[in-house]
C-alpha positions in Angstrom: 23.0 43.4 87.1 26.4 41.9 86.6 29.3 42.4 89.0 32.8 42.4 87.7 33.9 38.9 88.6 35.7 36.0 87.0 33.5 33.2 85.8 34.3 29.6 86.8 33.4 26.7 84.6 34.8 23.6 82.8 36.2 23.5 79.3 33.8 23.6 76.4 34.2 22.4 72.8 35.2 25.0 70.2 36.0 22.4 67.5 35.5 18.7 67.5 38.4 16.4 66.9 39.3 16.3 63.2 42.2 16.8 60.8 42.8 20.1 59.1 39.7 22.0 57.7 39.1 21.0 54.1 38.3 24.6 53.2 38.9 27.8 55.1 36.3 30.6 55.3 37.0 32.6 52.2 36.7 36.2 53.3 36.5 37.5 49.7 33.2 35.7 49.1 31.9 34.4 52.5 33.0 37.2 54.8 29.6 38.8 55.4 27.2 38.1 58.3 24.8 36.3 56.0 27.5 33.6 55.4 28.2 32.9 59.1 28.5 29.1 59.6 25.8 27.4 61.8 26.2 27.6 65.6 28.2 24.7 67.1 25.8 21.9 67.8 25.9 18.2 68.3 28.3 17.8 65.3 31.0 19.7 67.1 31.5 21.8 64.0 30.4 25.5 63.6 30.8 28.7 65.5 30.7 29.4 69.2 27.8 31.6 70.3 28.8 33.5 73.5 25.1 34.4 74.2 23.9 30.7 74.3 22.2 30.1 77.6 24.0 26.8 78.1 27.3 28.7 78.5 26.5 31.4 80.9 22.7 31.3 81.7 22.3 34.9 81.0 20.5 36.8 78.2 23.2 39.4 78.0 26.8 38.8 77.1 28.8 38.8 80.3 31.9 37.2 78.7 34.9 39.5 78.6 37.4 37.2 76.9 38.1 33.7 75.7 40.9 31.2 76.3 41.5 28.5 73.6 43.4 25.3 74.2 44.4 22.8 71.5 45.1 19.1 71.6 45.9 16.5 68.9 47.8 13.4 67.9 49.5 11.2 67.4 52.8 12.1 69.1 54.6 14.9 70.8 56.3 17.5 68.6 53.7 17.3 65.9 52.7 20.6 64.4 49.6 22.5 63.1 48.3 25.9 62.1 45.3 27.8 63.4 43.0 30.7 62.6 40.5 32.6 64.8 37.5 34.4 63.3 34.8 36.5 64.9 31.5 38.1 64.1 29.4 40.8 65.9 25.8 40.1 67.1 24.2 41.2 63.8 25.5 42.4 60.5 29.1 43.3 59.8 31.9 41.3 58.3 33.8 38.3 59.6 37.1 39.3 61.2 40.2 37.2 60.8 41.6 38.2 64.2 44.6 36.0 64.6 46.7 33.4 62.8 49.3 31.1 64.3 51.1 27.9 64.7 51.2 25.2 67.4 53.3 22.2 68.5 52.0 19.3 70.6 53.9 18.8 73.9 54.4 15.7 76.0 51.5 16.3 78.5 49.0 13.6 77.5 45.3 14.2 77.3 43.8 11.6 79.7 40.1 12.2 79.0 38.5 14.8 76.8 34.9 16.0 76.2 33.1 14.7 73.1 30.7 16.7 71.0 28.5 19.1 73.1 26.5 17.0 75.5 28.3 13.8 74.6 30.2 13.0 77.8 33.9 12.2 77.8 36.2 9.6 76.3 39.6 8.2 77.2 42.3 9.6 75.0 45.0 7.5 73.3 48.1 9.2 71.8 46.6 12.7 72.3 48.7 15.5 73.6 48.1 19.1 74.7 49.7 21.8 72.6 52.6 23.2 74.7 53.7 25.8 72.1 51.3 28.4 70.5 52.6 31.3 68.5 50.5 34.2 67.2 52.1 35.0 63.8 49.5 37.6 62.7 46.8 39.6 64.4 44.1 42.1 63.4 42.3 43.0 66.6 41.7 46.2 68.7 42.5 44.4 71.9 45.2 42.0 73.2 45.8 38.5 71.9 48.3 36.5 73.9 49.7 33.0 73.9 50.7 31.7 77.3 53.7 29.7 76.1 55.5 30.4 72.8 58.6 28.3 73.6 57.2 25.0 74.8 57.5 23.8 78.4 55.6 20.6 78.1 52.6 22.1 79.8 49.3 23.3 78.4 49.6 26.5 76.3 46.6 28.6 75.4 45.5 31.7 73.4 43.8 34.5 75.4 41.6 37.0 73.5 39.6 39.9 74.8 36.3 39.4 73.0 35.8 43.1 72.3 32.0 42.6 72.2 32.0 40.0 69.4 29.4 37.2 69.8 30.3 34.5 67.3 33.7 32.7 67.2 35.2 30.1 64.9 38.5 28.2 65.0 40.0 26.8 61.8 42.9 24.3 61.7 45.5 24.2 58.9 48.5 22.0 58.1 47.3 19.1 60.2 46.4 16.2 58.0 48.0 13.7 60.4 50.3 12.1 57.8 52.5 14.7 56.1 55.9 15.1 57.7 55.5 16.4 61.2 51.8 17.5 60.8 49.6 16.6 63.8 46.1 15.1 63.2 42.8 14.9 65.0 43.1 18.4 66.4 40.4 19.4 69.0 40.0 22.9 70.3 38.5 23.8 73.7 37.5 27.1 75.2 36.8 28.8 78.5 35.7 32.3 79.1 36.1 35.0 81.7 
């Protein structure tokens, strides 16, 4: 039996460091459950499975919500876009639940986790996003950003999971070389 408590744990990888996604999930042709990407593994690419034993040690989903944090390079004030998608436990469509933008702040990433189970690495010219703005949402529960104006501290996106099991973060407009676009965006998550 679960008690209503807040879970404590470290940050987990939601998306391994990379520039923008080459192709986004096309909801017109890949939006069904059968097309769900593979579960995040040692590649650091895929979907988060909130029922995986390594996250919460339980066989039932006790996660109530998720917090996403973004980091990237190669300098403060670089920009990127993001999308959050979710799937139920079985069947049903992918839901594009939120779309937004981000700006890297001046708080440096000192060390960061590598692919799941890969330890940590020292960061060089990596910064936490201090500005995250939700520009579109399609979700029955709240989606919040902790800082939409940039205060040079870590900003995050908070989402009530509404019983959805699989989650994927996609990054847009972050090739690392065009104008003010950031590169090497990593996404981390925690849950409660």
